[in-house]
N, C-alpha and C positions, 0 to 999 in steps of 0.2 A: 612117628613124627620126624625122625631123622630122614626116613625115606621120602616123606612128603616134602621136607625142606630141600633135599637134593633135587627132587623133581622140579620144584619151583625155581631153584637156581638154574637148572638146565633150561627150563622154559624161558626164564628171563634172558638168557644169552641168545636163545633162538629168536625171541621177539626183537631183541636189539639188532640181530643180523637181518631180520626182515625189514625193519625200519631203515637200516643202512642201505640195503639193496634198493629199496624203493627210492630213497633220496638220490642214489647214484644214477638212477635212470634219467634224471634231469640233465646232467652234463653229457651223458651218452647220447641223448636225443639232440642236444645242441651240437654235438660233434658230428652227428649224421647230417644235420641240416646244413652245416658248413657256412653259416652266415656270421657266426661270432668268431672273432680272431682268437687264435691260440686255444683251441678246444681242450688240448691236453692239460693246460694250466687250470681250466675250470674243473676238470676231474680231480686234480690235486686239491683245489680249494674245497670241493665238497668233502673229500676224505678228511681234510684237515678240520673242517667244521664238525664232522662226526666225532673225531677224536677229542676235539676241544670240549664238546658237550659231555663226553664221558668223563673227562678229567675234572671239569669244573662242577659237575653234578654233585658229587659227595661233599663239596665244600659248603660249610654253613655260612653263607654270605647273605646280607640283606638283598632283597629283590632288586632294588634300585642300583646297588653296587654291581650285582651280577649283570644286569642289562647294560650298564655303562661299559663294563669290561668287554662284553660280547660285541657291542656296537663299535667300540674303539678298535678291537682286533679286526673286525670286518672292514672298517674304513682304511686301516693301515694296509691290509692285504689288497684291497681294491686300488688304492693309490699306487702301490708297488706294481701291480699288474698293468695299470694305466701308464706306467713310465714316469710318474711324477717325481719319484725319488732319483731318477737318472738325470735330472736337470737341476739347475740352481733353484733355491727357494723362491727367488723373485720370478723366475720363468714359470715355475709351477703355479704360483699365485695368479700370475697374469693369464695363464691358460684357463684356470678355474674361473676367474672373473669373466673371461670371454664366454665360457660355457653358460654361466649364470645369466649374463646379459642376453644371449641368444634365446635361452629358454624362457626368460621373462618376457621377451618380445614375441614368443610363440613362433620362433623361426626354427627350421630344421637344422640341426647341428651336424655338419659333415665331418665328424671326427672319430676315427676308429678307436682312439684311446678312451673316449667317453663311452663308447659301446662296451669296451672291456671293463671300465669302471662299474657300469650298471650291472652287467651280467655277473661280475664277481660278487657284487653286493647281494644280488638275488640268489645266486647259488649258495653263498655263505649262509644267508638267513634261512633258506629252505632246508639245508642240511642240519644246521644247528637246531632249528625248530622241531624237525622230525625226531632227532635223537633225544634232545632234552625233554620234549613232551612225553616220550615213552618212558624214559628211566625215572622221571619225577612222578610217575603215576598219574599224569594228566589224561585228558581225553584225546584219543587217537585222531579223531577227525580234525580237531584244532591243530594238532601237531603236524599232520600231513597236508593240511590245506594249502600252504604256500607251494609245496612241491606239486600237488595235484593241479592247482590253477596255472602255474607257470608252464608245466609240462603240457597241459591241454592247449594253451595258447600257442606254444611252439609247434605242436603236432598239427593243429588245425591250420595255422598260417603257412606252414611249409609242406602241407599235404603228405605227412608221414603216415605210416600205418597206425591204426588205433590200438595196436598191440601194447604200446607203451602205457596208454591210459588204462587198458584192461589189467595190465600187470600191477599197476599201482592200486587200482580198485581191489584186486584180489588180496594184495598185502594189507590194504586198509581195513577190510572186513576182518581179517585175522587179528590185526592189532586192536580193533575195537572190541572184539570178543575177549581178548586176553586182558586188556586194561579194565574192562567192565567187571570181569571175574575177580581181578586183583582188588578192585575197590570193594566189592562185596565181601571178599575174604577178610579184608582189613576191618570192615564194619562188624562182621560176625565175631571176629576175634575180640574186638573191643567190647562187645556185648556178651562175651562168653557163650556164644552159640556154637554147638557142635556142627561140623559140616564134613562131608566125606571128601576124599581126594578124587575129584572128577576131571583132572587135567587132561587125561587121554580122551575121554568122551567130549570134553569141551573143544579140543583141537580138531577132532574128527567132524563135529558139528560145524565148527568155524570154516574148515576147508570146504565142506558141502555148501554152506551158505555163500562163501566167496565165489565158488564156481557157478552157483545159481545166479548171483548178481552179475557176473561177467557175461554169462549166456544171455541174460535179459538185456543187458546194456548193448550187446552185439546185435541182438535180434530185434530190438525195439524199433529202429528206423524202418525195418521192412514191413512192420505191421501197423505203423502209425499212418493215419490218413493225411493226405496232402493238405487238407484244410487246416489241420492242427499244426503241421509243420510250417505252413505259410504264416499262421497266426503267431507262432513262436518267433519266427524270423522277424516279423513286423514289430513285435514287442521288444526284441533285442536290438533292432537296428540302431536306435539312438545311442544307447550305452556302448554298443560295439563301435560305432563311428567315433564317439568321443575317445574311447580307449585306444582305438587305432591311431587317432591323431596324436595322442600323447606318446605312443610308442614310436611313431615316425619322427617326432622331435628328439626323443632320447636316443634312438637307434639309427639316426640318419647316416651314420658312418659305417653301417653294417655292409658287408659284402653280400649282396643279394644275387650275384650272378649264378650261384648254384641252386637258388631257391626256385622251384617251378612256379610259373606265373599262374595265379588264380584265374578262373574263367572270367571274373568280372573286373580284371585289372588291365584290360587291353587299353593302351594309352591312345588318346585321341590326338595324334600329331599329324593332322592332315597336311599334305595329301598322301603321305606314305602309309597311313593306317586309317581305318574307318570303324569306330565303335558305334554300334546300333543301340539306340535307347530313346533318343529324342525325336519326335515326329517332325516332318519337314515344315518349314515356315510357309504359311499360306498368304503371306503379304503380297500386295499388288505392286510392290516396288519393282521398277524395271531394272533388270540385270544387264541386258544387252539387246542390241538390234542386230538381226542377221539377214543379209540379202543373199539370195541364191540365184543361180542361172536357170533354174527350172521355171516353167510357165507358172504364172501366178494363179491361184484358185479363182473361180468365178465369184463375183460379188454375190451376196445373199439375194439381192433383188432379182438378179439374172437367174441364179440357180433355182429359185423358187418357181420360175416359169417353165422349167424343163422337166421331163420325166426323169426319174432317178437313174435309169440305165443310160441316159445321155449325158449325165454330169461326169466330166472327167475326174478320175480318182487322183489323189495326191499321195505319193509314197510317204509312208511313216519314216521319219528321220529323227534321230537323237543327236544332240550336240554333246559328244563325249569329252569329259575332262581327264579322267584317270581310270585305269583298270586295276583290280586287286587280285592277287593270286593265293594268298594264305588265309585260310579260315581258322579263327582262333577259338570258336565256340561262343564268342560274344560279338564278333564283328570280323573285320578284314584288315589285312596288313600286307605290306610289301617288304619283306625282310632286307633285301639288298637291291638297290637300283644303281645303275651306272649312268652318269651324265655325260653326254657327248653332243657336239653341235649337230643340229638336224640338217641332213643333206637330202636333196631331192631324190626320190626313188625313180630309177630309170626302168621302165617296164613297157616294152612295145607289144606285148602280147595282146592280140585282138580276140575278144571273146564276148559272147552275148551274156555271159554270167556276170559281167561287171559293166558299170558305166561311170564316166567321169562327172564329178559333181563339184562345182565351185561355190565357195561361201565367202562372204565378206562380213567380218565381225566388227562391231563397235561396242565395246564393253564400257558401260557407263557407271557401274558400281565398283567399289573396291574389290579387287580380285587377287591381290598379292601377286604371285607369279603363275597363277593358273590360267591357261588358255584352252580353247576348245576347238574341236574339229570333228567332222562326221566320219564314222567308220575308219578307213585306212587312209591317213593323209600321205600324199606323195610329193607335194611341193607347197611352199609358202613364200609370201613376199617379205616376211619379217625374219629377223635373226632370232631363231628360237633354239632352245635346248631340248634335246630328246632324252627321255628316261627309258633305259633298256633294262631288262631283267637278266641279261647275260652279256658276255663280251661281244656277241654278234649284234648286227643291226637289223635283225629280223623280228625280235620280240619287243615291240614298242609298247610301253606302259602308258605313256602320255607325253604331252609337250609342256614346256615351261617357258615363260617370258614375261617381261614387265610391260610390254606394249599393250595398248588398249584397242588399236585399230590395225587389222591385218587381214590378208586374204589367204585362204587355204584351198587347195585342190585335193579332192579325195577320190579314191576308187571305191565305189559302193557296190556291194554284192546285189545282183538282181537275178539270181538263179531261180528257176521254177522248182516246184515240188519234186518232180521226177529226177532232176539233176541232183538236188540235195539228198534224195533218198539213195542215190547210187554211190554216194561218197563211201570210201572204204572204212571198215571198222578195225583195221589192223594197226592199233595204237601201240602194240607191244612188239618188241624184238627179242626173241629168245626168252620170253616170259617177263621181260622188264620193259617199263614204259620208255618210249623214245625220249632222249635227253631233253629235247626242246619242249615236250609237253608234260614231262614229269611234274613240274610245279602245279599244273592244273588238274592233277589227280590227288593232291594232298588232302588228307582228312585228319582231324585230331584223333588221338588214341581213345579219348573218352567220349567219342560220338555215340549216343545211345543206340543200342542194337535195334530198337523198334523203328528208328529212322531208316536204318539199312533194310530192315524187313519190308517196310512200306515201299521204298523205292524199287526193290526187287519185285514186289507183288504187282505194282502198277505197270511195269515194263516186261512182265514175264512172257507175253505172247508176241513181242516185236523184237527184231534183231538189229536193224540199222540204227546208227546213232541219231539220224534225223527223226525216225519214228519214236525212239525213246524220248527225245526232247519234246516233240509235240504231244506225246502222251502225258508227260509230267506237266507241261505247260497247261494243257487242258484241265488236268486234275486240280492244279493249284488255283485256277480261276474260279473254282467252286467255293473258295474261302471268302469270307466277308472282308470288305475293305473298310477300314476304320482308322482314324487318327487318335481316337479316344480309347486308349488301352494302357494298363499299368506297365511299369518297367518289367523287364525280364527278371524273375526272382533270382536272388543270389545263388550261385552254384548251378543254375540250370543252363543247358545248352539252348541257344537262341532258336535254332531250327526245330528242335524237339518241342520247345515250348509253343512255337507258332503252329506246328502241325497238330498237336494233341490237346492243348490247354487254353491257348490265348483266345479271347473273344473275336479276334480278327487280326488284321495287320495292315501295314502300308508297304510301299514299294521295296524298302530294304528287306522286309521279311519275305516277301514273295521271291525276290531275286536270290536272296541267300538260300532259301529252301530249294529252289530249282538247281542252283549250282551244286549244292551239296548232294542232292539226290542223283544228279547226273554223274557226279564223281563216284558215288557208290556203285553205280552200274557200269563203270569203266569208260565213261565219256568225258573227255577233258572240257572244262568250262571255267569261266571266270566271271567276276562281278565288275560291272562298269558303272560309273556315276557321272552325272552331268545334268543335262536338261532335256526335256522334250521340245518339240519344234516350236511351240508357242502359238500365239494367235496372229494371223496376218493383218497388217495395217495397210489398208488400201490407199491411204493418202501418201504414206512414205514408200510403199512398195517393198516393205520388209516385214520380217517376223518380229513381233514384240515378245521377248522372253522375260518373264517376271520370276520373282522368288518362288511363287507357288508352282512353277513348272519344274522345280528341282526333282530329279528322278534317278533311280538306279534300276538296272536291268541285267539279265544274264546274257553272256555271249558263249556260244558253243563252237568248238574248233572242229571243222570237218576237213578231212584230208583232201588236198587238191583244190579246195575252195577258200578256206580261211575262217575268220571269225564271223559267225552268223548270229545276228541279234534275235532274241525272242522276247515275248512280252507276257509273263505270267500274272501281272498285276491286274486284278479284276476291274479296276477303275480306268484302265487305259485300253485303247483299241489295239488289236493284234496286228502283226505284220501281214500284209496281204501277199500271198504267193500263189494265187490261182488255185486254191484248194479249200475245201470245207474243213473246219475243225473236226477231229475225230469225236465220235460219240463218247460222252462221259460214262465210263464203266464203273468207276469208284469215285464217290464224292467225299467231301470233307465230313459231312454228317455221318456217312457210313463208317468212315475210319474212326471217328471219335466214339461212336456208339460201340464199335467192336472193341476199342481200347478200354472203354469204361467197363465193359463186361469182363474183359481179360483181367483188369486190375482188381475188380471185385472178386472174381474167382481166385486169383492169386492170394488176395488178402485173406479170404475165407480159408483157403487151404493152409496158409502159413499160420493163421490164428488157431485153427483146429489142431494142426500138427504140434504147435507150441504148447497148447493147453494139454493135449494128450501126453506129450513128452514130460511136461511139468507134473502131471498127475502120476505118471509112472515113476518118476524120480522121487516124488514125495512119498508115494506108497512104499517104494523100495526102502527109502530111508526109515520110515516108521516101522516097517517089519524088521529091519536090521536092528533098530533101537530096542524093540521089544525082545528080540533074541539076546541082545547085549545085556538087558536087565536080568533075564533068566540065568545067564552065565555068571552073574556077580555073586560073590560069597555073601552069606547072610549078614555078616557084620558090616558090610558095605551097603547091601541092598536095603536093609530096613531103615537106617538113618536117611538114606537118599529118598525113600518113599515118604517118610515123615516130613522131610524138608519140602518136598513138592506139595504135600497136603497143606502145609502152612502157607506156601505161596498161593495155592488155589484159594485158601481161606481169605487171604488179603484181597484177591480179585473179587471174591464173593461179598466182601464188606466186613469181614471179621476184624476186630481190633486185635492185632497180633502183638503181644508184649514179650520181650525176651525172658521175663521172669515166669511166664506161664508154665505150669506143669503140663505134661501130655493130657491128663484128665481135664484140666481147666480149658486148654485149647480146644479139645474135641467137644466138650460141652458147649463152648461158645460157637464152634463151627456148626453143630447140629441145630442149635437154637436159631442161628442166622438163616440156615436153610429152611427151617420151619416158618420163619417170618417172611422170607422171600416167597415161599410157596403160597402163603396165606394171601399175599397181595395179588396173586395170579390164580385165583381159585377157579376161573373159567377154563384153565388149561388142564385141570384134572391131573396135577402132578403129584398128589399126595402119596399114592402107592409107590411111585419110584423114589420119592424123597425118603420114605421110611427105609427102603432098601439101601439107599446111599448113606443114611445115618448109621445103620448097622455096620456098613463097610468102614466108615470113618472111625467108629468106635473100635472095631477090630484092629485097625491100623494103630490106633493109640495104645491099645493093650499090648500089642506085639512090640511096639517101640519102647514102652515102659519096661517090659520084661527084658529087652535087649540092653537097656540102659542101667537098670537098677537090680536086676535079679542075677543070682549066681548061675542059675540054669538058663543058658542062652537058648533062643528059639532055634528049632531045627530047620533044615532046608525046606521041608514041606510046609512049615509054618511061615517061613519067609515067602514062599511062592503063594501061599494063601493071602498074605498081606498084599502081594503084587496084584493078585486077582481082585482084591478089595479096592485097590487104587484104580484099576481099570474100570471098576463099577462106578466109583464116585467122581472121577475126574471130569467126565463129560457133563454129568448132571450139575456139578458145581459151576463149571464154566458156563453152561446154558443159563442157569439161574442168575449168575453174575451179569451176563450180557443182557438178559431180559430186564433185570433190575435197573439197568442204565437207560432203558427206553421209557420215557414218561408216558407214552401212549399205551404201554402195557400195564401200567399200574392201576390199581383200583382207586376210583375217585372217592 
């Protein structure tokens, strides 16, 4: 008994250490995230809460008094860390009153001291709850729940490794096993029930189960279907949004500069960023009127009288508002733009690749400071501001101005297909992108590999930048155009979702996909937004541009030529360059069918591998446990077998009383097996039941001899009892399980 008590004391210290380490992972995770002020102070708070729980635990205090002391100590520490003791009492009260007023009005409080106050309270409570729950013999899950929840929120929000959560889960399973065994031992002691010292076996089993839980938690997302994941996300969307709003209010003063931006948090601060998710407005409201110096199109009544080949073509023109360089995974942004007064571009180069194009704009809707121009503007009659991406005046992102009427002259590219194909593909200098085009090759690190593979596959047999662009443009035009589609799922890359899962898309999706795929294959590209030409009004002699004409499109940089527009959107006509579109070699249907087959094969492979690995681990564990039983001495093995027989009897439905002698229990056990078998006479279990009854009787006889006889059972007799247990355990388990199924019972 002294040896058992020493083992228990050693185990108690070990379990306290496990609980403390799990609790300390919370401030460590906060320190790594670097959004909370003074992370070292939070580690001290956690260590202090653990020590406080150990000190106050042995005191015999009423529960209400204990909780008041803990809450008061936590509040004092939080107020100290928030700096409320460093100012006068009046100033501290005023500050707290301001916090309360803002929170009551549901305003975001921009106060780092409030962040420190709340994080101190959370860390203090999590640490105290973990240690107090363990040393008081409570349930481990309830004790560790504050730590686990807070840690999970921080890990998921700041995109940290899941290793923190897995480590706490590992410790939690060990704590649950230990506290459950402790409660059982207390109950057995109170009832004067003999039990063997199984501490070593318990901890080995606990470590095994903890490792299994962590492996399953790590592997589960890989084998879970997308439908299930999307359903869970939809179910959690409301509570998550509400929780997020509360945290934004309480932690408004946190320093989030070190926190990586989540894919769905691209801010919509047009014109410098463009988050994709809402379809374009199809209203007929007029946005602007545009006059051009091009010949007007033929009236419909005249064009209908002419053969199609005699109708003069009208070049496709877009009214560009702004271009975007950085792809965020959910949309587009321009990280840094330099504003300078726009100056006319002097270029006397004469070339058949360009032509001068004049436009007069009359913007009739509210437009802020956004103005429009076709292709490359070279002069304007208004005083406008130019937005450049660098200190040079060559990389124009767009024009800005408050005027609503102005004239712009642009140089528009009119190169034929042969000229465009001859453009050089040497975008690199000594293996690095040219500085001027490097921003247009940017891709996020988390871009899915299958997007890269698809872009490479489509352009594998062409070499020039123009051919790669036309090949991707033709491929994307096989996708369905629709405005009726759900938002991009949280955490998903927009282009990946459009290419492989979405029911279709509109211009933002097509243009984004083409730009990203071109960048994958080394061709610089950018996204442009604005309006298509609109419908010609023959009475006014101008183009009527409405809200439904809003559009986005990709532009590809060809060396020696400039930014060339393309049109991958299926609902829009392509740019005519005197060539036929290449034959579609890969379509959207083929890509999605191949991806579906790949996902199914991968899921089957992972599921099969996981099941096989699980079976191997479980089989190895069972074999090891059997060998462990054989190695136990008789005075330990026989009581252990008898206790397991009693537990199996409880599962079978035997009324197990602490006062029962071995003979009384075995008699009740055999009688219950007989009754259970009688209700399932169609299964013909009686021959096996008789064998199991003899085995149970043998176990009872051996245990009675070991407990009350001076002649202790020999090793061979103990092994015979073990073989008897192997005979009876599965039969008893099966009868108990079948007995719980109403359909198996005799009516």
